[in-house]
C-alpha angles and dihedrals in degrees: 000000000000093000091052093054093043092050089049092054092047091052090051090050089053091050094247129139114231134179128239114203118194131177102232100171133029130171120181123357120335137165094256132018132244110296096032110142145190131184122214118198123210090253091057102258115144127208120191126351142250093204110299122238126085091319090067091037092057090047091052090047089058092048097086090062093049093047093048099044099036086223121124125234136206117216126194125201125189104197101185137112110341091001088066092058090044092057100040089241122130098188102070127197137121123281135184119199125195116211110204123186113225106209126195086215090069096081091189097066102074088053090049094051090041088055090053088049091050092057090050092050102037105026132251133104143245142138139263117219121197128180106231099190102106090207091060091063102093129154125001097305118092111222098235137106139181122217127188129213089247091063105258121131136196124193126001146225101249113232093008108087091142091059090047091051092047092051092044091051088056094047096122092046095049093046094049092050086069093192122097114241142174114246121198119215126184111244122171110319092334139033141266120228115212123187109214119197121186112228110203125170118233105267113249115244116200113200116196107205132035101216131122097292093050092051087060098042095054102063091044095046093046091048092056095050109277124133103222130210117186121201130185135155095226119081092216090059099036087068119135089210090067092053109039092159094055122104092222138350118211131192106213135148113251095227092082100007097139094059107111097004113130095233114161142151093295096050127111120211123198116185113202105146125155097260150025094251095053091045090054091045092053093040092055091053094043091055089059090062129072093236115160095227132023118180129174127195121228147081121298090250092056089043093054093048089054094045091051092054093047091051088053088054092056106270117139134230087249090057091050093049091066091065120096101211134189078033126228138035117304100253099133094261116181110155125064089253094051091044089053092053091051091049096048089044089058090048091055089047093053093043089053088051092240124147122229 
């Protein structure tokens, strides 16, 4: 998604119209899910994909009309039975795609897309709302806005402040739903259809320890949408070459490792250092944060010894109850690769809000 918004901003900067195509409805199997996007520039460059094949080809064939008229289009595909054969697609299903012109004359769009990119780069969450009724797109201003959970907004739906307010009042609900959806609002004698897409930054996963298990966790976690930071106090293990998929690799001593780390209520902390004393040191600091997830590797015996020492130092049973230890799902894991699968599985479970 980031490359799409970056390209849209760049095209606006150059004074060029581009077209943003988004799957807004999907029933049954289809190549891509709801919310999948691609951006087509006037000179024919394509960023992202809505699934390829003839579906995408037909959308791109419609693009010149959207680019020339600066008027959006709504396309429907019925990919079932003979339609499947006609479109070279084996999956079938019904799909609707909204084609939105991105005009450089709309000065608010670069700021809107920039706000979305800021969330992806720096963390946070929000939602983008786009009116998907082509006849509602009048004038030079696109009826879309982006609102964050901290209350900031870019863009607007002209003439519909009540709809904007209702959506903003439901920001937390809309973000937590995680799935894009069309919302229908009464307007005049008809209704206004607004496509709402949650925008959530990849959660940051801090891994303390750069050993064999960490080296297996990082690529798995990165692949399923975590932004990974690895921390070790040894230069040989705090080596970016060992963790090419990590966002960053830091060499820090464990005694004050949390100082300066941007740990917040959306952060995940995995403690897999090389020894009990370091695990305890990091865990004690972790319990003073509001991290969403804290997990520590080790046997139950090791865990209980560490817990006992922490209780002696003034931590409470409620503090200890926050810790996932032994870390990971119970799948009989033994090798570093298997342990990594169990840990990342538990991270996914926690992120999805599912109980074990």
